[in-house]
C-alpha positions in Angstrom: 0.1 0.0 0.1 1.4 3.5 -1.1 2.4 5.8 1.9 0.5 8.4 3.0 3.2 10.9 2.6 2.7 10.7 -1.0 -1.2 12.0 -1.0 -0.3 15.4 -1.5 0.7 16.4 -5.1 0.8 19.0 -7.6 -0.4 18.6 -11.1 0.6 21.3 -13.6 -1.4 20.9 -16.9 -3.4 24.0 -18.3 -3.2 25.2 -14.9 -1.6 24.2 -11.6 -4.0 22.6 -9.0 -3.7 20.0 -6.2 -5.4 17.1 -6.3 -6.3 13.6 -4.6 -7.6 10.7 -7.3 -8.9 7.8 -6.3 -7.4 4.9 -8.1 -9.5 2.0 -9.4 -7.2 -0.5 -7.1 -7.5 -1.2 -3.6 -5.7 2.0 -2.5 -7.3 5.1 -2.7 -4.8 7.2 -3.5 -2.3 7.4 -6.6 0.9 8.9 -6.4 2.1 11.4 -9.0 5.5 13.1 -8.5 5.8 16.5 -7.5 6.0 19.3 -10.0 8.6 21.8 -9.9 6.0 24.7 -9.5 5.4 24.3 -5.4 2.3 24.9 -4.0 3.3 27.6 -1.9 4.3 29.8 -5.1 0.3 29.6 -6.0 -2.8 30.7 -4.8 -1.4 34.2 -4.6 -3.7 36.3 -7.0 -6.8 36.3 -9.0 -4.5 34.7 -12.3 -3.7 31.8 -10.0 -7.4 31.2 -8.7 -8.4 31.4 -12.5 -5.8 29.4 -13.4 -6.7 27.0 -10.7 -10.6 26.9 -12.0 -9.7 26.2 -15.7 -7.7 23.3 -14.4 -10.8 21.7 -12.5 -12.1 21.1 -15.9 -9.1 19.2 -17.1 -9.7 15.7 -15.7 -13.1 15.4 -16.9 -12.4 15.7 -20.7 -10.2 12.1 -20.3 -13.6 10.5 -19.5 -16.0 11.6 -22.3 -15.6 7.8 -23.9 -17.2 6.5 -20.4 -19.9 9.1 -20.3 -21.0 7.5 -24.0 -20.6 4.0 -22.6 -22.6 4.9 -19.1 -25.2 6.9 -20.8 -25.7 5.3 -24.4 -24.1 2.2 -24.9 -26.6 0.6 -22.4 -29.6 1.7 -23.7 -31.6 1.6 -26.5 -30.0 3.5 -29.4 -26.5 2.0 -29.4 -25.1 -1.5 -29.9 -21.3 -2.8 -30.8 -20.2 -2.5 -34.0 -17.4 -5.0 -34.7 -18.3 -8.5 -35.8 -16.1 -9.7 -32.6 -16.9 -7.2 -29.8 -14.3 -5.3 -27.4 -15.2 -7.8 -24.5 -15.2 -4.6 -21.6 -17.1 -2.5 -24.3 -19.6 -5.2 -24.9 -20.5 -5.5 -21.3 -22.0 -2.7 -21.3 -24.1 -2.9 -24.4 -25.0 -6.4 -23.0 -26.0 -4.9 -19.4 -23.5 -7.1 -17.6 -20.8 -4.9 -16.6 -18.4 -6.4 -14.2 -16.7 -5.2 -11.3 -13.1 -5.3 -13.0 -14.1 -3.2 -16.6 -12.1 -0.6 -16.7 -14.6 2.1 -18.1 -16.4 1.9 -14.9 -13.4 3.5 -12.9 -14.7 7.0 -11.9 -11.2 8.2 -10.5 -11.4 11.4 -13.4 -14.4 12.5 -11.9 -13.1 12.3 -8.3 -9.7 14.0 -9.8 -12.4 17.2 -10.7 -14.1 17.0 -7.2 -10.8 17.3 -5.3 -9.7 20.2 -7.5 -13.4 21.6 -6.8 -12.8 21.2 -3.2 -9.4 22.9 -3.4 -10.6 25.7 -4.7 -13.4 26.3 -2.8 -11.1 26.4 0.7 -8.6 28.6 -1.2 -10.7 30.9 -2.7 -11.4 33.5 0.3 -7.5 33.0 1.4 -6.1 34.6 -2.2 -8.9 37.2 -1.5 -7.4 38.1 1.2 -3.9 38.2 -0.6 -5.1 39.9 -3.3 -6.9 43.2 -2.7 -8.0 43.9 -6.8 -10.9 40.6 -6.3 -13.9 41.9 -5.7 -16.3 40.0 -3.3 -18.8 39.1 -6.4 -15.9 37.9 -8.0 -14.7 36.0 -5.3 -18.1 34.4 -5.2 -18.1 33.3 -8.6 -15.0 31.5 -8.4 -16.4 29.6 -5.3 -19.8 29.4 -7.0 -18.5 27.6 -10.2 -16.2 25.1 -7.9 -19.7 24.3 -6.0 -21.8 23.9 -9.0 -18.9 21.8 -11.2 -18.3 19.5 -8.1 -22.8 19.4 -7.8 -22.4 18.1 -11.8 -19.5 15.3 -11.2 -21.7 14.1 -8.1 -25.0 14.2 -10.4 -23.4 11.8 -12.7 -22.4 9.4 -9.8 -25.7 9.8 -8.7 -27.8 8.3 -11.8 -24.8 5.7 -12.8 -23.3 4.1 -9.2 -25.3 3.0 -6.2 -22.6 3.3 -4.1 -19.4 6.1 -4.1 -18.5 8.4 -1.1 -19.3 11.7 -1.0 -16.1 14.1 -0.5 -17.0 17.6 0.5 -13.5 19.0 1.5 -9.8 19.1 0.5 -8.0 16.3 1.9 -4.3 17.8 0.5 -3.3 19.5 4.0 -5.8 18.9 6.4 -8.9 16.3 6.8 -11.9 17.7 8.7 -14.5 15.2 10.4 -16.5 14.5 13.2 -14.8 11.7 15.8 -16.7 9.1 18.0 -17.2 11.6 20.7 -19.3 14.2 18.1 -16.4 16.8 18.1 -15.1 18.3 14.8 -11.7 17.5 14.7 -9.1 18.8 11.9 -5.7 17.1 11.4 -3.1 17.1 8.9 -3.7 14.7 6.2 -0.1 13.0 6.7 -0.5 12.3 9.9 -3.6 9.4 9.4 -3.5 6.2 8.0 -4.9 5.2 4.9 -7.4 3.0 7.0 -8.2 6.1 9.0 -8.5 8.1 5.8 -10.8 5.5 4.8 -13.4 5.5 7.8 -13.7 9.2 7.3 -15.1 9.4 4.1 -18.7 9.8 3.8 -20.4 6.7 2.5 -24.5 8.2 1.9 -26.7 6.4 3.8 -28.8 6.3 0.6 -29.5 8.0 -2.2 -31.7 10.9 -0.9 -28.7 12.4 1.0 -27.0 12.9 -2.2 -29.9 14.5 -4.2 -30.3 16.8 -1.4 -26.8 17.4 -1.1 -27.0 18.1 -5.2 -30.0 20.0 -5.4 -29.1 22.6 -2.4 -25.1 22.9 -4.0 -26.6 23.9 -7.3 -29.4 26.5 -6.1 -26.8 28.0 -3.8 -24.2 28.2 -7.0 -27.3 29.9 -8.7 -27.6 32.7 -6.6 -23.7 33.4 -6.8 -22.8 32.9 -10.3 -22.8 36.1 -12.4 -25.7 36.2 -15.1 -23.5 37.9 -17.9 -20.2 35.4 -18.1 -19.0 38.9 -16.4 -15.7 37.5 -14.3 -13.2 40.2 -12.4 -14.6 42.7 -14.8 -14.0 40.8 -18.2 -16.6 39.1 -20.3 -15.3 35.6 -21.4 -14.2 34.8 -24.7 -16.8 32.6 -26.8 -14.8 29.3 -25.9 -14.7 30.2 -22.0 -18.2 30.8 -21.8 -19.2 27.7 -23.0 -16.4 25.7 -21.3 -17.2 26.9 -18.0 -20.3 26.8 -15.9 -22.8 29.6 -15.6 -25.9 31.0 -14.1 -27.6 29.7 -16.8 -26.4 26.0 -16.2 -27.1 26.1 -12.6 -30.9 26.9 -13.2 -31.2 24.2 -15.9 -29.7 21.6 -13.6 -32.0 22.7 -10.9 -34.9 22.5 -13.0 -33.8 18.7 -14.3 -33.1 17.9 -10.6 -36.5 19.6 -10.1 -38.0 17.0 -12.5 -36.7 14.1 -10.7 -37.9 15.2 -7.4 -41.3 15.8 -8.4 -41.4 19.4 -8.0 -43.0 20.5 -11.4 -43.9 23.9 -10.6 -40.2 24.8 -9.5 -38.9 22.6 -12.6 -40.9 25.2 -15.1 -39.5 28.7 -13.6 -36.3 27.3 -13.0 -36.2 26.9 -16.8 -37.3 30.6 -17.7 -33.8 31.6 -17.2 -31.9 29.8 -19.8 -34.5 30.5 -22.4 -34.4 34.2 -21.8 -31.2 34.4 -21.8 -30.4 35.9 -25.7 -26.8 33.6 -24.9 -28.6 30.7 -25.6 -31.0 29.9 -28.1 -32.1 27.0 -30.0 -30.2 28.4 -32.8 -31.2 26.9 -36.5 -31.3 23.6 -38.7 -28.6 25.5 -40.5 -25.8 25.8 -38.0 -26.9 22.9 -35.7 -24.2 20.7 -36.4 -21.3 23.6 -36.2 -21.6 22.5 -32.7 -19.7 18.8 -32.8 -17.4 20.2 -36.0 -16.2 23.3 -34.3 -14.4 23.9 -30.9 -17.7 25.5 -28.8 -21.1 26.1 -30.0 -22.5 29.6 -30.0 -26.1 29.9 -28.7 -26.4 25.9 -28.9 -24.4 24.9 -25.8 -24.2 25.7 -21.9 -21.7 23.8 -21.1 -19.4 21.4 -22.9 -15.9 19.7 -22.9 -14.2 21.3 -25.9 -11.0 19.6 -27.6 -8.4 21.8 -29.7 -6.0 19.3 -32.1 -4.8 22.0 -34.0 -1.7 23.4 -32.2 -2.9 21.8 -28.5 -3.2 18.2 -29.6 -5.9 17.9 -27.2 -8.0 14.7 -28.4 -10.5 12.7 -26.8 -11.7 9.1 -28.1 -14.8 9.2 -29.6 -13.4 8.7 -33.2 -11.8 5.5 -32.0 -14.9 4.7 -30.2 -17.5 5.5 -33.0 -15.7 5.8 -36.7 -15.5 2.3 -38.7 -12.5 3.7 -40.6 -9.4 1.8 -39.2 -6.8 4.0 -41.2 -8.5 7.3 -39.2 -7.7 5.3 -36.2 -11.6 4.0 -35.6 -12.2 1.1 -33.8 -16.1 1.3 -34.3 -16.8 0.0 -30.9 -20.5 1.2 -30.9 -23.0 2.3 -33.6 -26.3 2.8 -33.9 -29.2 0.2 -33.6 -31.0 1.1 -37.2 -34.2 -0.9 -36.1 -34.5 2.1 -33.2 -33.2 5.0 -34.5 -34.3 4.8 -38.5 -37.8 4.6 -37.2 -37.2 7.4 -34.5 -35.9 9.8 -36.7 -38.6 9.1 -39.4 -41.0 12.1 -38.5 -44.7 10.6 -39.1 -45.7 14.9 -40.0 -43.2 16.0 -42.1 -42.8 12.9 -44.1 -39.4 14.3 -45.0 -35.7 13.8 -44.5 -35.7 17.9 -43.6 -34.5 17.0 -40.0 -30.8 18.4 -39.7 -30.5 15.7 -36.7 -31.6 12.6 -39.0 -28.7 14.2 -41.3 -26.1 14.8 -38.9 -26.2 12.6 -35.7 -26.0 9.1 -38.0 -24.7 7.9 -41.2 -23.8 5.0 -43.4 -20.7 4.9 -44.5 -18.8 2.7 -46.9 -21.8 0.0 -46.1 -21.6 0.4 -42.1 -23.7 2.5 -40.1 -21.9 5.2 -37.8 -22.3 7.7 -34.9 -21.5 10.8 -36.8 -21.5 13.3 -34.5 -18.0 12.7 -33.7 -16.5 11.7 -36.9 -17.8 14.2 -38.8 -16.9 17.4 -40.2 -20.6 18.5 -41.8 -23.9 17.0 -42.5 -22.9 15.6 -45.6 -19.7 13.1 -45.4 -16.6 14.9 -44.9 -14.9 13.5 -42.1 -11.9 14.6 -39.7 -8.5 13.5 -40.6 -6.9 10.2 -39.2 -6.7 10.6 -35.2 -7.8 14.2 -34.9 -10.5 13.0 -32.9 -11.1 16.8 -31.5 -15.5 16.7 -31.5 -16.5 18.6 -28.6 -18.8 16.9 -26.0 -22.0 18.5 -24.9 -23.1 18.3 -21.1 -25.9 20.7 -21.1 -27.3 22.3 -24.2 -29.7 25.0 -24.7 -32.8 22.7 -26.0 -32.4 21.0 -22.8 -34.2 24.3 -21.1 -36.6 24.1 -23.9 -37.2 20.1 -23.5 -37.3 20.4 -20.1 -40.0 23.0 -19.8 -42.3 20.9 -21.9 -41.6 18.4 -19.5 -42.6 20.3 -16.4 -45.8 21.7 -17.7 -46.8 18.4 -19.5 -46.5 17.3 -15.7 -48.6 20.6 -14.5 -51.2 19.5 -17.4 -50.3 22.7 -19.1 -50.8 21.5 -22.6 -50.5 24.3 -24.4 -47.3 25.3 -23.3 -46.1 22.0 -23.2 -47.1 21.8 -27.2 -45.4 25.2 -27.8 -41.8 24.6 -27.0 -42.2 21.4 -28.5 -43.1 22.8 -31.4 -39.9 25.6 -31.0 -37.4 22.8 -31.0 -39.3 21.3 -34.3 -39.2 24.1 -36.1 -35.6 25.1 -35.3 -34.3 21.7 -36.8 -36.0 21.7 -39.6 -39.7 20.1 -39.1 -43.0 20.8 -39.4 -45.1 22.6 -36.6 -47.4 20.2 -35.3 -51.1 21.8 -35.5 -53.0 21.8 -32.6 -56.5 21.0 -34.5 -54.8 17.8 -36.0 -52.7 16.9 -33.3 -54.0 15.2 -29.8 -51.9 17.5 -27.9 -53.9 17.1 -24.8 -53.3 13.2 -24.3 -51.0 13.5 -21.7 -49.2 9.6 -22.8 -48.8 11.0 -26.3 -47.4 14.4 -25.3 -45.0 12.6 -23.1 -44.1 10.4 -25.7 -43.4 13.2 -28.2 -41.0 15.1 -25.4 -38.8 11.8 -24.9 -38.5 11.1 -28.5 -37.4 15.2 -29.2 -35.0 14.5 -26.3 -33.9 11.3 -27.8 -33.5 12.8 -31.6 -31.9 16.0 -30.3 -29.0 14.1 -28.1 -28.6 11.0 -29.7 -25.5 9.6 -28.7 -24.7 12.3 -26.1 -24.7 10.2 -23.2 -28.5 11.2 -22.3 -30.8 8.1 -23.1 -30.1 5.7 -20.4 -30.9 8.6 -17.9 -33.7 10.2 -19.9 -35.4 6.7 -19.6 -34.6 6.3 -15.5 -36.5 9.6 -15.2 -39.3 8.6 -17.8 -39.7 5.3 -15.6 -39.7 7.8 -12.4 -42.5 10.0 -14.0 -44.7 7.3 -15.2 -44.4 4.7 -12.0 -43.9 2.2 -14.3 -40.4 0.5 -15.8 -40.2 2.0 -19.3 -36.3 1.7 -18.9 -36.9 -2.2 -19.3 -39.1 -2.1 -21.7 -37.2 0.3 -24.2 -33.7 -1.4 -24.0 -34.8 -4.9 -24.0 -36.0 -3.8 -27.5 -32.6 -3.9 -29.2 -31.8 -7.5 -28.5 -32.7 -10.0 -30.6 -36.0 -11.6 -29.9 -34.5 -14.9 -28.2 -32.9 -12.4 -25.6 -35.5 -10.0 -25.0 -37.7 -11.6 -22.1 -34.0 -12.1 -20.0 -32.8 -8.6 -20.8 -36.2 -7.3 -19.5 -36.5 -9.4 -16.9 -33.3 -8.4 -15.4 -33.8 -4.6 -15.7 -37.4 -4.9 -14.1 -34.9 -4.6 -11.0 -34.0 -1.3 -10.6 -31.0 -2.0 -8.6 -29.5 -3.5 -12.3 -30.0 0.3 -13.6 -26.8 0.7 -11.7 -23.2 0.0 -12.7 -22.0 -2.3 -9.9 -19.0 -1.6 -7.9 -16.8 -3.9 -5.9 -17.8 -3.3 -2.4 -13.8 -4.4 -1.2 -13.1 -0.7 -2.7 -14.8 0.7 -0.1 -13.6 -1.1 3.0 
């Protein structure tokens, strides 16, 4: 077991920040050699805080292929592309993930959580050293870290049944409540690995985590700047969409309120992003640009961006989705034609006018491929070999519109829900539905329409599994089991459906010994 004197580490990438990281083996802590920049030379001024803030996002950019596996490979729209599938990838597709599967490792998320905790504990210390930092700017830095940490826990909450909650920075000191009920603060280096493990908060139930995430998002919502004015300077477009924001907090608050059954609250939270001019639905002509460029004006609220040119920043999405071996494609995952073809065929328009049908997936040299991460346009231009730099969108403007439609539907406000659905349809090139001919007061039909719009809008963006979970909760019936089992051959459907009827099987398993 690694010694605790190796816990503390300084990471210098795009930014320097201190982090603890959980590893996939039995030891929690991973040793990273100290960088030549010492911590006592850092965290001195506003520039250091901003560099540390940017560094919080870095570890998430390495995880996007896992998000694709967690949120799509398990769901109904994706299957394996290879004739002889990679066994670990295939475990997600067949919903039989083992505890030793390397793609279940969430160390990258905990690196971000650790960096967020570090940032929150350093912000006001730095403010005391740099008088140029205004109170509102310090609050913004703090809230940015708080919101990003909440986003990380929200991802874990819907993916894993068991995981620790870490809300303090363990790099120097650990604050905990001892057996006598006293709050104790001790140097990290004075504690053994076993003592560290015993201090981690393993939540008693999921509700505890829901409450933590929701409260942190609401706190951040009141502290973040609305118009991207940080330190008196407007952020560039890339930073604007590559960092969390107030409108993002409002959208997350709306989505979580839906999960918690607070429909009026959810509807109200959606109004902030919908009314913000920096976040609109855009139009069908520029919809694909959000995947082919380094950021997505108007379309995106929060993305993980990559720059191949000069920086050589890449992700593994091209490897996972391309069938062209010369380009580095291993074709791990592909769309399920029997599911996506009917989904993208609009029964009203009766055309292929939907830009999403042209740009989300294609048939290339006889192979059906996920196109969003390998294409450069909605025709046939592809990325160069190994230049996998497509943006990964965590939340887009369309989320707010479709969450609003769903919340209003749950409130029986059929007219409003219908209008928001039509806004999305029109922006994507589809015919507007007519109240005189469409049964918009039929709640079941409307709910189905909203979730189909979400499936078309966010296809292969790591959301489908969680949407099926949410719909199952709203309907009080297991929609997920029915939908997912439909992608399997007829002779396997009953067994898969039976397995997924047990909600415990909705979550990726974790070896319990990892937390002992």
